[in-house]
C-alpha positions as CSV (number, residue, x, y, z in Angstrom):
1,M,0.0,0.1,0.1
2,N,1.3,3.4,-1.1
3,T,1.3,6.8,0.9
4,N,-1.8,7.9,-1.4
5,E,-3.7,4.9,-0.8
6,M,-3.0,5.3,3.0
7,Q,-4.1,8.8,2.7
8,E,-7.0,7.9,0.9
9,M,-7.9,5.2,3.2
10,M,-7.8,7.8,6.3
11,Q,-9.8,10.3,4.7
12,R,-12.5,7.8,3.9
13,A,-12.4,6.6,7.6
14,Q,-13.0,10.1,8.7
15,Q,-15.6,10.7,6.1
16,M,-17.5,7.4,7.3
17,Q,-17.0,8.6,11.3
18,S,-18.5,12.1,10.4
19,K,-21.3,10.2,8.6
20,M,-21.8,7.7,11.2
21,G,-22.1,10.7,13.8
22,E,-24.8,12.5,11.4
23,L,-26.9,9.2,11.1
24,Q,-26.8,8.8,14.5
25,E,-28.2,12.3,15.3
26,A,-30.8,11.8,13.0
27,L,-31.9,8.7,14.4
28,T,-31.7,9.7,18.1
29,A,-34.3,12.6,16.7
30,R,-36.5,9.9,15.4
31,R,-39.8,8.7,17.4
32,F,-40.9,5.3,17.6
33,A,-44.6,4.3,18.9
34,A,-45.7,0.9,20.2
35,S,-49.1,0.2,22.1
36,A,-50.3,-2.6,23.9
37,G,-53.6,-3.8,25.2
38,G,-55.4,-3.1,22.2
39,G,-53.9,0.5,22.2
40,M,-55.2,1.0,25.7
41,V,-51.4,2.0,26.3
42,E,-49.2,3.5,24.1
43,A,-45.2,4.1,24.4
44,T,-43.1,6.5,22.3
45,V,-39.5,6.5,22.9
46,S,-36.5,8.2,20.7
47,G,-34.3,6.8,18.6
48,G,-31.4,7.4,21.5
49,L,-33.8,4.7,23.3
50,R,-35.1,7.1,25.6
51,V,-39.0,7.2,26.8
52,L,-40.7,10.3,25.6
53,A,-44.6,9.6,26.4
54,I,-46.7,7.1,27.8
55,E,-50.2,7.4,27.3
56,I,-53.0,5.5,29.0
57,E,-56.6,5.1,28.3
58,P,-58.5,6.8,30.8
59,T,-61.0,4.0,31.4
60,L,-57.9,1.6,31.9
61,I,-57.1,3.6,34.8
62,Q,-60.4,3.7,36.3
63,G,-60.1,-0.1,36.9
64,D,-58.4,-1.8,39.8
65,D,-56.2,-4.0,37.9
66,R,-52.7,-1.9,38.6
67,S,-50.9,-5.1,38.1
68,M,-52.7,-5.4,34.4
69,I,-51.7,-1.6,33.9
70,Q,-47.9,-2.4,34.9
71,D,-47.8,-5.4,32.2
72,L,-49.4,-3.2,29.3
73,V,-46.9,-0.2,30.1
74,A,-43.8,-2.6,30.1
75,A,-45.3,-4.3,27.2
76,A,-45.5,-1.0,25.1
77,V,-42.4,0.4,26.4
78,N,-40.5,-3.2,25.5
79,A,-42.0,-2.9,21.8
80,A,-41.3,0.8,21.3
81,L,-37.8,0.0,22.0
82,T,-37.6,-3.1,19.8
83,K,-38.8,-0.7,16.9
84,A,-36.3,1.8,17.8
85,Q,-33.6,-0.7,17.8
86,E,-34.4,-2.3,14.7
87,A,-34.5,1.0,12.9
88,V,-31.2,2.1,14.1
89,A,-29.5,-1.4,13.4
90,E,-30.9,-1.1,9.9
91,E,-30.0,2.4,9.2
92,M,-26.4,1.5,10.6
93,A,-25.8,-1.6,8.4
94,R,-27.0,0.5,5.2
95,M,-24.4,3.3,6.3
96,Q,-21.5,0.8,6.5
97,Q,-22.5,-1.0,3.6
98,S,-22.3,2.0,1.4
99,M,-19.3,3.4,3.1
100,L,-17.5,0.1,2.6
101,A,-18.6,-0.3,-1.3
102,G,-15.7,2.6,-2.0
103,I,-12.9,0.4,-0.4
104,P,-11.0,-1.8,-2.8
105,G,-11.4,-5.3,-1.5
106,M,-14.7,-4.9,0.6
107,P,-17.9,-5.8,-0.1
108,G,-20.4,-3.4,-1.8
109,P,-24.1,-2.7,-0.9
110,P,-26.3,-5.6,-1.1
111,P,-28.4,-5.7,-4.4
112,G,-31.4,-3.3,-4.4
113,A,-29.8,-1.4,-1.3
114,G,-30.4,2.1,-1.7
115,S,-33.4,2.2,-4.0
């Protein structure tokens, strides 16, 4: 590997790091919602995996089944977090594939990616 190739590789690594940071910021700003109990409880989380909101159907609160409410809240939060984690993983994989495609000897994006 000559000096020019090494410099080019370093520049690509810096570009990749910058783009990954931008992607992480964009994903953190996204919101993901999921519900449980037929929509009686809804949780909204950020792409940064922070709980932003919990909505509980008022009729559910009027009942005496505290255990059910707790279970539904946990289920809704977990479902929303799963959505966020899946989106983050998908976007990061897509970004890595597109960045690696320009490096000789590295695999390119899968067929149909980016379309």
